[in-house]
C-alpha angles and dihedrals in degrees: 000000000000091000091056091049094051092043091053091052089052093048095050093042091243116196087248090055095125094051091045093055091049093052092042088057088052091054091049088053090048091058093046096254093133098161091055089048090050093050093050093048094044093051091044091051089058093054102041117104109251089227089068090081096165094057093042089054093048092049092050095047090051091049091049091051097052097084090053092046089052091052092055091070090065096053108071114168104167144035117234119216119190114210114213098206140122089283095082120063135181090273132044124313115190149169102030122193140151128247086190136337093286101033119079125187128188144149116266122197114209132184113264096228095188094053091042092055092047096047097037092234138076117276126183105195091125112094128172137195102231135186135203134186132220109253120173091339095310132096107246145145091065116191143143112296106282119240096004107148111210143052096309092185088074100042121086147143098051135176132188128223109202094191094063094027093232140130118223119197148158123254120201114199119187106211130190093258105015146010123248121208109187142160121249135178135209127190121225108234112187103312097336135073119235126229113302114251125201114237109240128235135317088042093050102041115195114251095020136092117245120182149131096062119192122177123196141146121256113204137192125172094345093310111120126193125190111229132185115208118192145155121254141163093208121139117279098051132121099237143352098308125010139183111256131181139199130192125222119249102216094187096055095027093231138111115258121234111293119248131199112257090231135243097291081077108019126062139175086277126064126290117192147158103037122194130175128213104209093192092060098026089231128142118213124195141154128244137177094210119147096264093061121111087243134312114356119353129187117249132187131208127187122227119214136162095290095045139260121341133206114309126245128213109237091221126203140007091026091047127046138168088281132063122300121180144137091060109185123180116194105238114250094015140084092235138086147126141260138175129241141166092213111143096247091076126110095285095034091229136106103231096087139039127243130194116250128192123218137193123197106236099170109042091177088061089067106093116196114185112232134198136217105273123228115255110235094219122046093023100238113197115267092201133025118191119198126209143203119247113290092000134122096173120125117230123215093262092054091048089054090054092049092047089056093045093049090055090052093049093050091050094042100054091173093067128092122199125219117200117197122189121208137181137192124253097265113112133015128309095252092051093048092046089056092045093049089049090053092049093050091042094052091054092043092051093046092053090047090052088052091057105269110141117245091228089064096054133078128185133195134185113210098164109196099336098101109043117185087213115033116230096222110144093342123143141157117009092352091058092046091051092048091053090050092056093043094056094085153115118230120205120202130188115214126189113234 
């Protein structure tokens, strides 16, 4: 329907012609017709006024992403199995997770018959937390979530943390002047959930939307840290909606101040529906960034000692040209669930989401990016940041590395970080001492701003006394290259 609308605007030279061509290219991409999308974008690029910098940039980023999008179709790692059971209904079914191996919970959108009758059209403001049980290999006996105390019609998008025996969920409250989207929690007591309680600030920040909570435990060398991942549009992000996280303060029994997960995960687009597989130490989330197959795709990012590393699109058949989100992998298994509005769902249309089941059939096809691990003895640097001459400024790539490192340091409270600033041999000793202090100080201050405590950080300025590449008998290009690698900051992790 949208394709026909945009095509008609193009054919009649509508005033919104340019915008119509751009969105028509997006629809071609959605249906996998990448060459048609490329042709539309290429032709459009040649007609757009160069003063329209925003549109020129969007066209170019989409063109640049097309080769990568094409490559995703050749990297299948899973088989998707759609289950035609009572779980899926005519309207959207979302946010699936397991309370145990035979107890399935999800969000079910139903038609609000009273509002529909009054307005003369279908409305779907009524959502329910529903449950189903495994009977003879099929999910059946679907009903509203048993024992949930609260207005379940307004609660949705839940997740369950078995280790703290609690349900975390989103509550949408339609007020007279505004709408509140906030995170709540409810403890499982015996076989019933207690009354849902709103998480206080700073998790629910006034004037912002906070949703899609997922609580898990990150572990490294027998040290476990409870972490809440969630989606928010609060200030300090990279785009519209970002993934944020907060760690649990066991001493004070409160959540620490939330921090942005950094731009290895977040982009100028939207990142939503995080989930964490504690058995693999992998974070999954969905994003509608330009290198998606179309709409929202599911991405994964591996967590290791030094933090999260660049994300990877899961590719087909998990992702399609439509929206995929609420990815949930059952810990310790090759199975899980996700939601999609792809047209092969129960109603064979794209307006509503269905729940799909997947099974990993090619484990080697799962590529988790790894990092160089820290050696326990000798304390080799885990990161080395390189600088231009006479500069202490951090570039975007370096900030991404430090975002990832700050997350690791917050989770691993037993680690101390040592920041060492270095220079090349150009200039006097006093000048290079000051410059190396500035380089170490810039990194130190950035990590502190990202939430790392000052008491856990050390910094040192060694100017030109410890070159990574000695200058002995070097000249010309060799000398220039040596200086480039000696202008650096080294970051070490030290066990307390």
